[in-house]
C-alpha positions as CSV (number, residue, x, y, z in Angstrom):
1,X,-11.9,103.8,45.0
2,X,-15.6,103.5,45.2
3,X,-17.6,106.6,45.7
4,X,-20.3,106.7,48.4
5,X,-23.7,107.7,47.2
6,X,-26.3,109.9,49.0
7,X,-28.2,106.9,50.3
8,X,-25.0,105.2,51.7
9,X,-24.6,102.6,49.0
10,X,-21.1,102.5,47.4
11,X,-20.9,102.9,43.7
12,X,-18.2,102.3,41.1
13,X,-16.4,105.4,39.9
14,X,-18.1,106.9,36.8
15,X,-20.9,104.4,36.8
16,X,-24.0,105.1,39.0
17,X,-25.5,101.7,38.1
18,X,-22.7,99.6,39.5
19,X,-23.0,99.1,43.2
20,X,-20.2,97.6,45.3
21,X,-20.0,96.4,48.9
22,X,-17.4,95.3,51.4
23,X,-16.0,91.8,51.5
24,X,-16.9,90.7,55.0
25,X,-19.9,88.6,54.1
26,X,-18.2,87.0,51.2
27,X,-15.1,86.1,53.2
28,X,-17.2,84.7,56.1
29,X,-19.3,82.6,53.6
30,X,-16.2,81.4,51.8
31,X,-14.4,80.4,55.0
32,X,-17.4,78.3,55.9
33,X,-17.4,76.6,52.6
34,X,-13.7,75.7,52.9
35,X,-14.3,74.4,56.4
36,X,-17.1,72.1,55.2
37,X,-15.0,70.8,52.3
38,X,-12.1,69.9,54.6
39,X,-14.6,68.2,57.0
40,X,-16.0,66.2,54.1
41,X,-12.5,64.9,53.3
42,X,-12.2,63.2,56.6
43,X,-15.4,61.2,56.1
44,X,-13.4,58.8,53.8
45,X,-11.3,57.8,56.7
46,X,-13.1,54.9,58.3
47,X,-12.3,52.3,60.9
48,X,-11.4,49.2,58.9
49,X,-13.0,45.9,59.6
50,X,-10.7,43.6,61.3
51,X,-10.5,40.5,63.5
52,X,-9.1,40.6,67.0
53,X,-5.3,41.2,67.0
54,X,-5.2,42.4,63.4
55,X,-6.1,46.1,63.9
56,X,-2.5,47.3,63.1
57,X,-2.4,45.5,59.8
58,X,-6.0,46.6,58.9
59,X,-4.9,50.2,59.6
60,X,-1.9,49.9,57.4
61,X,-4.0,48.5,54.6
62,X,-5.9,51.8,54.5
63,X,-2.7,53.7,53.4
64,X,-4.3,54.7,50.1
65,X,-7.1,56.6,52.0
66,X,-4.5,58.4,54.1
67,X,-2.6,59.4,51.0
68,X,-5.7,60.7,49.2
69,X,-6.8,62.6,52.4
70,X,-3.4,64.2,52.9
71,X,-3.0,65.3,49.3
72,X,-6.5,66.7,49.2
73,X,-6.3,68.3,52.6
74,X,-3.2,70.1,51.5
75,X,-4.9,71.1,48.2
76,X,-7.9,72.6,49.9
77,X,-5.7,74.3,52.5
78,X,-3.6,75.9,49.7
79,X,-6.8,77.0,48.0
80,X,-7.9,78.7,51.2
81,X,-4.5,80.3,51.7
82,X,-4.7,81.6,48.1
83,X,-8.2,82.8,48.7
84,X,-7.2,84.6,51.9
85,X,-4.2,86.3,50.1
86,X,-6.5,87.4,47.3
87,X,-9.1,89.0,49.6
88,X,-6.3,90.7,51.5
89,X,-6.0,92.8,48.4
90,X,-9.7,93.2,47.5
91,X,-11.5,96.1,49.1
92,X,-14.9,96.0,47.4
93,X,-17.2,93.4,45.8
94,X,-19.5,93.9,42.8
95,X,-21.8,91.4,41.2
96,X,-19.2,90.1,38.7
97,X,-16.7,89.4,41.4
98,X,-19.4,87.7,43.5
99,X,-20.1,85.2,40.7
100,X,-16.4,84.6,40.2
101,X,-16.0,83.8,43.9
102,X,-18.8,81.3,43.5
103,X,-16.9,79.6,40.7
104,X,-13.8,79.5,43.0
105,X,-15.8,77.9,45.7
106,X,-17.2,75.4,43.2
107,X,-13.6,74.4,42.3
108,X,-13.0,73.7,46.0
109,X,-16.2,71.7,46.8
110,X,-15.5,69.2,44.0
111,X,-12.1,68.2,45.6
112,X,-13.6,65.4,47.8
113,X,-14.9,63.5,44.7
114,X,-11.6,63.0,42.8
115,X,-10.0,62.4,46.2
116,X,-12.4,59.5,46.9
117,X,-11.8,58.1,43.4
118,X,-8.1,58.2,43.9
119,X,-8.2,56.6,47.4
120,X,-10.5,53.8,46.1
121,X,-8.4,53.1,43.0
122,X,-5.1,53.0,45.1
123,X,-6.8,50.6,47.5
124,X,-8.6,48.1,45.3
125,X,-8.2,49.1,41.7
126,X,-6.0,47.6,39.0
127,X,-3.0,49.4,37.6
128,X,-5.3,50.8,34.9
129,X,-7.7,52.1,37.5
130,X,-4.9,53.8,39.3
131,X,-3.8,55.6,36.1
132,X,-7.4,56.6,35.4
133,X,-7.8,58.0,39.0
134,X,-4.5,60.0,38.9
135,X,-5.4,61.4,35.4
136,X,-8.9,62.3,36.7
137,X,-7.5,64.0,39.7
138,X,-5.0,66.0,37.6
139,X,-7.6,67.1,35.1
140,X,-10.0,68.1,37.9
141,X,-7.2,70.2,39.4
142,X,-6.4,71.7,36.0
143,X,-10.1,72.7,35.5
144,X,-9.9,74.5,38.9
145,X,-7.4,76.9,37.5
146,X,-10.0,78.6,35.3
147,X,-11.8,80.7,38.0
148,X,-8.4,81.8,39.4
149,X,-7.3,83.1,36.0
150,X,-10.7,84.7,35.6
151,X,-10.6,86.5,39.0
152,X,-7.2,88.2,38.3
153,X,-8.2,89.1,34.8
154,X,-11.4,90.7,36.1
155,X,-9.6,92.6,38.8
156,X,-7.1,94.0,36.3
157,X,-10.1,95.5,34.5
158,X,-11.9,96.7,37.7
159,X,-9.1,98.3,39.7
160,X,-11.5,100.2,41.9
161,X,-12.3,96.9,43.6
162,X,-8.7,96.6,44.9
163,X,-7.0,98.0,48.0
164,X,-4.7,101.0,47.2
165,X,-1.2,100.0,46.3
166,X,-1.8,96.7,44.5
167,X,0.6,96.8,41.7
168,X,0.0,96.0,38.0
169,X,2.9,93.6,38.3
170,X,1.1,91.6,41.0
171,X,-2.0,91.3,38.8
172,X,0.0,90.3,35.8
173,X,2.0,87.6,37.5
174,X,-1.0,86.3,39.3
175,X,-2.8,85.8,36.0
176,X,0.2,83.6,34.9
177,X,0.0,81.3,38.0
178,X,-3.3,79.6,37.1
179,X,-2.2,79.1,33.5
180,X,1.1,77.6,34.7
181,X,-0.8,75.4,37.1
182,X,-3.1,74.2,34.4
183,X,-0.2,73.3,32.2
184,X,1.6,71.5,35.0
185,X,-1.5,69.5,36.0
186,X,-1.9,68.3,32.4
187,X,1.8,67.2,32.5
188,X,1.0,65.4,35.7
189,X,-1.9,63.6,34.1
190,X,0.2,62.6,31.0
191,X,3.0,61.4,33.2
192,X,0.6,59.5,35.4
193,X,-0.9,57.7,32.4
194,X,2.2,56.9,30.3
195,X,4.9,56.6,33.0
196,X,3.1,55.6,36.2
197,X,0.5,56.6,38.8
198,X,3.2,57.2,41.4
199,X,4.9,59.8,39.2
200,X,1.6,61.5,38.4
201,X,0.8,61.7,42.1
202,X,4.2,63.1,43.1
203,X,3.9,65.6,40.3
204,X,0.5,66.8,41.6
205,X,2.0,67.3,45.1
206,X,4.8,69.4,43.6
207,X,2.3,71.6,41.8
208,X,0.3,72.0,45.1
209,X,3.5,73.1,46.8
210,X,4.2,75.5,44.0
211,X,0.8,77.2,44.5
212,X,1.4,77.3,48.3
213,X,4.8,79.0,47.9
214,X,3.4,81.6,45.4
215,X,0.1,82.4,47.2
216,X,1.3,85.9,47.9
217,X,2.5,86.4,44.3
218,X,5.3,85.1,42.2
219,X,7.6,87.9,43.3
220,X,6.2,88.5,46.8
221,X,6.4,85.0,48.2
222,X,9.3,82.7,49.2
223,X,10.2,82.1,45.5
224,X,10.4,85.8,44.9
225,X,14.2,86.1,45.2
226,X,14.6,83.4,42.6
227,X,12.1,84.9,40.1
228,X,13.1,88.6,40.4
229,X,15.6,89.7,37.7
230,X,19.1,90.2,39.1
231,X,20.6,93.6,39.0
232,X,23.9,93.9,37.3
């Protein structure tokens, strides 16, 4: 736990040079960033040009934009849920954790770009373009795993930033999740290139669902009963 100093500034235990603060400003700023990212996603949904009587068919023709929007909306939503679950366990911020949070937000704000690439390729691209778009989306998602591995590694070495009662098991398993996601997204990219874009896209959706179900931890969430070792 952080120790209050004489001038009211919290400091890390045993280090008078490391100052910590509460998480309220960081959480408010981060929520604002996630809200803006989700808003930007909807900008790719436009009223299609059409002649009188052909609105229905014109709307159906925009199916690729709907798919890219829904996948990316779910992705950003899952990122926000994971961010919320993380900060439910973080009590204090220091400069290192602040910069890691900036990296996490960077991983969120780039989502609209691969989403736009994917929607455009599905709408007007060739089969090759579709493969490239799915691989690009999968690789972008894989790169986003890096700051999440970083944050749990950092917290495992700076336990005074956490709320009391956060277990070592939680930190250990949460460090595994980003690495698992990175590997799965690479598999999605490979499958999307060599087997087909549809398979790669379905694979990406499955990984997003995995991250949603394990946002509270591998053993704390809905998958917990399946992952906990059985007692004999």
